[in-house]
DSSP file (Angstrom, degrees, kcal/mol; ACC not computed):
  #  RESIDUE AA STRUCTURE BP1 BP2  ACC     N-H-->O    O-->H-N    N-H-->O    O-->H-N    TCO  KAPPA ALPHA  PHI   PSI    X-CA   Y-CA   Z-CA
    1    1 A X     >        0   0    0      0, 0.0     4,-2.0     0, 0.0     5,-0.2   0.000 360.0 360.0 360.0 -36.5   23.3   18.2  -69.5
    2    2 A X  H  >  +     0   0    0      1,-0.2     4,-2.2     2,-0.2     5,-0.2   0.890 360.0  52.1 -62.1 -40.0   25.2   16.4  -66.7
    3    3 A X  H  > S+     0   0    0      2,-0.2     4,-2.5     1,-0.2    -1,-0.2   0.901 107.3  51.3 -63.3 -40.7   25.8   13.5  -68.9
    4    4 A X  H  > S+     0   0    0      1,-0.2     4,-2.5     2,-0.2    -2,-0.2   0.926 111.0  47.9 -63.4 -45.0   27.2   15.7  -71.7
    5    5 A X  H  X S+     0   0    0     -4,-2.0     4,-2.3     1,-0.2    -1,-0.2   0.880 111.2  51.6 -62.9 -38.5   29.6   17.4  -69.3
    6    6 A X  H  X S+     0   0    0     -4,-2.2     4,-2.2     2,-0.2    -2,-0.2   0.899 110.7  47.1 -63.3 -42.8   30.7   14.0  -68.0
    7    7 A X  H  X S+     0   0    0     -4,-2.5     4,-2.6     2,-0.2    -2,-0.2   0.925 112.8  49.4 -67.9 -42.7   31.4   12.7  -71.5
    8    8 A X  H  X S+     0   0    0     -4,-2.5     4,-2.4     2,-0.2    -2,-0.2   0.909 109.7  51.7 -63.2 -40.2   33.4   15.8  -72.5
    9    9 A X  H  X S+     0   0    0     -4,-2.3     4,-2.2     1,-0.2    -1,-0.2   0.941 113.1  45.0 -59.9 -46.5   35.5   15.6  -69.3
   10   10 A X  H  X S+     0   0    0     -4,-2.2     4,-2.8     1,-0.2    -1,-0.2   0.872 109.4  54.8 -66.2 -35.4   36.3   12.0  -70.1
   11   11 A X  H  X S+     0   0    0     -4,-2.6     4,-2.3     2,-0.2    -1,-0.2   0.913 109.2  48.4 -65.2 -39.1   37.0   12.8  -73.7
   12   12 A X  H  X S+     0   0    0     -4,-2.4     4,-2.2     2,-0.2    -2,-0.2   0.927 111.3  50.3 -65.4 -41.8   39.6   15.4  -72.6
   13   13 A X  H  X S+     0   0    0     -4,-2.2     4,-2.2     1,-0.2    -2,-0.2   0.926 110.3  50.0 -60.8 -45.0   41.1   13.0  -70.2
   14   14 A X  H  X S+     0   0    0     -4,-2.8     4,-2.3     1,-0.2    -1,-0.2   0.900 109.2  52.0 -62.4 -39.2   41.3   10.4  -73.0
   15   15 A X  H  X S+     0   0    0     -4,-2.3     4,-2.3     2,-0.2    -1,-0.2   0.878 107.7  52.4 -60.9 -38.2   43.0   13.0  -75.2
   16   16 A X  H  X S+     0   0    0     -4,-2.2     4,-2.1     2,-0.2    -2,-0.2   0.912 109.7  48.4 -63.1 -42.7   45.5   13.7  -72.5
   17   17 A X  H  X S+     0   0    0     -4,-2.2     4,-2.3     2,-0.2    -2,-0.2   0.887 109.3  53.2 -67.2 -37.9   46.3    9.9  -72.3
   18   18 A X  H  X S+     0   0    0     -4,-2.3     4,-2.4     2,-0.2    -2,-0.2   0.930 110.1  47.1 -62.1 -45.2   46.7    9.7  -76.1
   19   19 A X  H  X S+     0   0    0     -4,-2.3     4,-1.8     1,-0.2     6,-0.3   0.855 110.2  54.3 -65.4 -33.6   49.2   12.6  -76.1
   20   20 A X  H  <>S+     0   0    0     -4,-2.1     5,-2.5     2,-0.2     6,-1.3   0.901 109.7  46.9 -62.3 -42.5   51.0   10.9  -73.2
   21   21 A X  H ><5S+     0   0    0     -4,-2.3     3,-1.0     4,-0.2    -2,-0.2   0.927 113.2  48.6 -62.9 -47.2   51.3    7.7  -75.2
   22   22 A X  H 3<5S+     0   0    0     -4,-2.4    -2,-0.2     1,-0.2    -1,-0.2   0.780 112.9  47.6 -63.6 -29.9   52.5    9.6  -78.3
   23   23 A X  T 3<5S-     0   0    0     -4,-1.8    -1,-0.2    -5,-0.2    -2,-0.2   0.423 118.7-107.3 -95.6   1.2   55.1   11.6  -76.3
   24   24 A X  T < 5S+     0   0    0     -3,-1.0    -3,-0.2    -4,-0.4    -4,-0.1   0.547  86.0 121.1  88.8   7.5   56.4    8.5  -74.5
   25   25 A X  S   <S+     0   0    0     -5,-2.5     2,-0.3    -6,-0.3    -4,-0.2   0.849  79.2  32.7 -70.6 -32.8   55.0    9.2  -71.1
   26   26 A X  S    S-     0   0    0     -6,-1.3    -2,-0.2    -9,-0.1     2,-0.2  -0.882  76.8-131.3-120.7 152.7   53.1    5.9  -71.2
   27   27 A X     >  -     0   0    0     -2,-0.3     4,-2.5     1,-0.1     5,-0.2  -0.509  40.2-101.8 -87.1 169.7   53.8    2.5  -72.7
   28   28 A X  H  > S+     0   0    0      1,-0.2     4,-2.3     2,-0.2     5,-0.1   0.903 123.4  49.0 -60.9 -43.5   51.0    0.9  -74.8
   29   29 A X  H  > S+     0   0    0      2,-0.2     4,-2.0     1,-0.2    -1,-0.2   0.904 111.1  49.8 -63.8 -40.6   50.0   -1.4  -71.9
   30   30 A X  H  > S+     0   0    0      2,-0.2     4,-2.6     1,-0.2    -2,-0.2   0.918 111.3  50.1 -63.0 -44.9   49.9    1.5  -69.4
   31   31 A X  H  X S+     0   0    0     -4,-2.5     4,-2.9     1,-0.2    -2,-0.2   0.905 108.9  51.7 -59.2 -43.7   47.8    3.5  -71.9
   32   32 A X  H  X S+     0   0    0     -4,-2.3     4,-2.3     2,-0.2    -1,-0.2   0.879 111.3  46.7 -62.8 -40.7   45.4    0.6  -72.3
   33   33 A X  H  X S+     0   0    0     -4,-2.0     4,-1.9     2,-0.2    -1,-0.2   0.909 114.1  48.0 -69.2 -41.1   44.9    0.2  -68.6
   34   34 A X  H  X S+     0   0    0     -4,-2.6     4,-2.5     2,-0.2    -2,-0.2   0.932 112.9  48.2 -61.3 -47.5   44.4    4.0  -68.1
   35   35 A X  H  X S+     0   0    0     -4,-2.9     4,-2.6     1,-0.2     5,-0.3   0.921 110.0  52.0 -59.9 -47.3   41.9    4.1  -71.0
   36   36 A X  H  X S+     0   0    0     -4,-2.3     4,-2.3    -5,-0.2    -1,-0.2   0.899 110.0  49.0 -59.0 -41.3   40.0    1.1  -69.7
   37   37 A X  H  X S+     0   0    0     -4,-1.9     4,-2.8     2,-0.2     5,-0.2   0.935 112.0  48.9 -60.7 -49.1   39.7    2.8  -66.2
   38   38 A X  H  X S+     0   0    0     -4,-2.5     4,-2.0     1,-0.2    -2,-0.2   0.920 114.1  44.9 -60.1 -44.2   38.5    6.1  -67.7
   39   39 A X  H  X S+     0   0    0     -4,-2.6     4,-2.3     2,-0.2    -1,-0.2   0.855 112.6  51.1 -73.1 -34.0   35.9    4.4  -69.9
   40   40 A X  H  X S+     0   0    0     -4,-2.3     4,-2.4    -5,-0.3    -1,-0.2   0.945 111.3  48.1 -64.6 -44.7   34.7    2.2  -67.0
   41   41 A X  H  X S+     0   0    0     -4,-2.8     4,-2.4     1,-0.2    -2,-0.2   0.865 110.4  52.2 -61.9 -36.6   34.3    5.2  -64.8
   42   42 A X  H  X S+     0   0    0     -4,-2.0     4,-2.6    -5,-0.2    -1,-0.2   0.930 109.4  49.1 -68.4 -42.5   32.4    7.0  -67.6
   43   43 A X  H  X S+     0   0    0     -4,-2.3     4,-2.4     1,-0.2    -2,-0.2   0.917 112.4  49.5 -59.4 -43.9   30.0    4.0  -67.9
   44   44 A X  H  X S+     0   0    0     -4,-2.4     4,-2.2     1,-0.2    -2,-0.2   0.925 112.2  46.2 -62.8 -44.8   29.5    4.0  -64.1
   45   45 A X  H  X S+     0   0    0     -4,-2.4     4,-2.4     2,-0.2    -1,-0.2   0.910 111.8  50.6 -69.1 -41.9   28.8    7.7  -64.0
   46   46 A X  H  X S+     0   0    0     -4,-2.6     4,-2.5     1,-0.2     5,-0.2   0.927 111.4  48.9 -61.2 -44.4   26.4    7.6  -67.0
   47   47 A X  H  X S+     0   0    0     -4,-2.4     4,-2.7     1,-0.2    -2,-0.2   0.898 110.3  52.0 -63.2 -38.9   24.5    4.7  -65.4
   48   48 A X  H  X S+     0   0    0     -4,-2.2     4,-2.2     2,-0.2    -2,-0.2   0.915 111.8  45.3 -60.3 -45.7   24.3    6.6  -62.0
   49   49 A X  H  X S+     0   0    0     -4,-2.4     4,-2.2     2,-0.2    -2,-0.2   0.931 114.7  47.7 -66.5 -44.1   22.9    9.8  -63.7
   50   50 A X  H  X S+     0   0    0     -4,-2.5     4,-2.5     1,-0.2    -2,-0.2   0.929 113.7  46.9 -63.2 -47.8   20.3    7.8  -65.7
   51   51 A X  H  X S+     0   0    0     -4,-2.7     4,-2.6     1,-0.2    -1,-0.2   0.883 110.7  52.8 -62.5 -38.5   19.2    5.8  -62.8
   52   52 A X  H  X S+     0   0    0     -4,-2.2     4,-2.0     2,-0.2    -1,-0.2   0.902 110.6  47.0 -65.0 -40.4   18.9    8.9  -60.6
   53   53 A X  H  X S+     0   0    0     -4,-2.2     4,-2.3     2,-0.2    -2,-0.2   0.920 112.6  49.8 -67.2 -42.8   16.7   10.6  -63.2
   54   54 A X  H  X S+     0   0    0     -4,-2.5     4,-2.7     1,-0.2     5,-0.2   0.910 109.4  52.4 -59.8 -42.8   14.5    7.4  -63.6
   55   55 A X  H  X S+     0   0    0     -4,-2.6     4,-2.4     1,-0.2    -1,-0.2   0.911 110.5  46.7 -62.2 -42.4   14.2    7.3  -59.8
   56   56 A X  H  X S+     0   0    0     -4,-2.0     4,-2.1     2,-0.2    -1,-0.2   0.892 111.7  51.6 -65.6 -38.3   13.0   10.9  -59.7
   57   57 A X  H  X S+     0   0    0     -4,-2.3     4,-2.1     2,-0.2    -2,-0.2   0.914 111.9  45.8 -65.4 -44.3   10.6   10.4  -62.6
   58   58 A X  H  < S+     0   0    0     -4,-2.7     7,-0.2     1,-0.2    -1,-0.2   0.923 112.6  51.8 -65.5 -42.1    9.0    7.3  -60.9
   59   59 A X  H  < S+     0   0    0     -4,-2.4    -2,-0.2    -5,-0.2    -1,-0.2   0.861 114.1  42.2 -63.2 -37.6    8.8    9.2  -57.5
   60   60 A X  H  < S+     0   0    0     -4,-2.1     2,-1.0    -5,-0.2    -1,-0.2   0.816 102.8  72.5 -80.1 -30.0    7.0   12.2  -59.1
   61   61 A X     X  +     0   0    0     -4,-2.1     4,-0.7    -5,-0.2     3,-0.3  -0.743  55.6 179.5 -95.2  99.6    4.6   10.2  -61.3
   62   62 A X  T  4 S+     0   0    0     -2,-1.0     3,-0.3     1,-0.2    -1,-0.2   0.778  79.6  60.1 -70.4 -27.3    2.1    8.6  -59.0
   63   63 A X  T >4 S+     0   0    0      1,-0.2     3,-1.3     2,-0.2    -1,-0.2   0.870  98.9  58.7 -66.8 -35.7    0.2    6.9  -62.0
   64   64 A X  T 34 S+     0   0    0     -3,-0.3    -1,-0.2     1,-0.3    -2,-0.2   0.814 116.6  31.9 -60.2 -32.6    3.4    5.0  -62.8
   65   65 A X  T >< S+     0   0    0     -4,-0.7     3,-1.6    -3,-0.3    -1,-0.3  -0.018  79.3 130.0-116.7  29.7    3.5    3.4  -59.4
   66   66 A X  T <  S+     0   0    0     -3,-1.3    -1,-0.1     1,-0.3    -2,-0.1   0.854  80.5  33.1 -56.4 -43.4   -0.3    3.2  -58.7
   67   67 A X  T 3  S+     0   0    0     -4,-0.2    -1,-0.3    -3,-0.2     2,-0.2   0.133  92.5 120.7-104.3  19.7   -0.3   -0.5  -57.7
   68   68 A X    <   -     0   0    0     -3,-1.6     2,-0.4     1,-0.0    -3,-0.1  -0.498  49.9-148.3 -81.2 155.3    3.1   -0.6  -56.1
   69   69 A X        -     0   0    0     -2,-0.2     2,-0.4     0, 0.0    -2,-0.1  -0.991  15.3-128.4-124.0 128.6    3.7   -1.6  -52.5
   70   70 A X        +     0   0    0     -2,-0.4     3,-0.1     1,-0.2    -2,-0.0  -0.635  28.1 174.5 -77.9 125.3    6.5   -0.2  -50.5
   71   71 A X        +     0   0    0     -2,-0.4     2,-0.4     1,-0.3    -1,-0.2   0.829  68.4  18.2 -98.6 -39.4    8.5   -3.1  -48.9
   72   72 A X        -     0   0    0      3,-0.1     2,-0.3     0, 0.0    -1,-0.3  -0.990  66.2-163.0-134.8 140.3   11.3   -1.1  -47.3
   73   73 A X        +     0   0    0     -2,-0.4     3,-0.1     1,-0.2    -3,-0.0  -0.892  67.7  11.9-119.8 153.8   11.7    2.6  -46.5
   74   74 A X  S    S+     0   0    0     -2,-0.3     2,-0.3     1,-0.2    -1,-0.2   0.838  88.0 131.9  55.7  40.4   14.7    4.7  -45.8
   75   75 A X        -     0   0    0     -3,-0.2     2,-0.2     0, 0.0    -1,-0.2  -0.901  63.8 -99.4-121.8 151.4   17.3    2.1  -46.8
   76   76 A X        -     0   0    0     -2,-0.3     2,-0.5    -3,-0.1    -3,-0.0  -0.481  35.4-150.7 -69.8 135.6   20.3    2.5  -49.1
   77   77 A X        +     0   0    0     -2,-0.2     2,-0.4     2,-0.0    -1,-0.0  -0.931  19.5 173.4-111.0 128.5   19.7    1.3  -52.6
   78   78 A X        -     0   0    0     -2,-0.5     2,-0.4     2,-0.0     7,-0.0  -0.956  16.4-162.1-132.2 151.9   22.6    0.0  -54.7
   79   79 A X        -     0   0    0      6,-0.4     2,-0.5    -2,-0.4    -2,-0.0  -1.000  10.9-149.7-131.5 132.8   22.9   -1.7  -58.1
   80   80 A X        +     0   0    0     -2,-0.4     5,-0.2     3,-0.0     2,-0.2  -0.919  27.7 166.2-101.9 126.9   25.9   -3.7  -59.2
   81   81 A X  B >   -A   84   0A   0      3,-2.1     3,-1.6    -2,-0.5   -37,-0.0  -0.647  55.3 -82.8-126.7-177.4   26.5   -3.6  -62.9
   82   82 A X  T 3  S+     0   0    0      1,-0.3     3,-0.1    -2,-0.2   -38,-0.1   0.806 129.9  53.1 -60.0 -29.4   29.4   -4.5  -65.2
   83   83 A X  T 3  S-     0   0    0      1,-0.3     2,-0.3   -40,-0.1    -1,-0.3   0.585 119.8-106.0 -81.2  -9.9   30.9   -1.1  -64.5
   84   84 A X  B <    A   81   0A   0     -3,-1.6    -3,-2.1     1,-0.1    -1,-0.3  -0.785 360.0 360.0 117.0-161.5   30.8   -1.7  -60.7
   85   85 A X              0   0    0     -2,-0.3    -6,-0.4    -5,-0.2    -1,-0.1   0.463 360.0 360.0 -87.3 360.0   28.5   -0.2  -58.0
């Protein structure tokens, strides 16, 4: 559900940018930069939500991690992707 809300919010922001372009508030290059930023942020947020859900699933399902060995505890976990961290 969180992903759907995130997509809808970004869709509305994109529509706002489109209207801004059509009304002369933005130039085409400004619009392109703004749109790229919005879509990159959307990708980053979707990845964050999906990874968080996977993390919870793995944590709750002991059979999934039956032969795993904990190397580090209580440390910050980050992943760098095409969308950023």
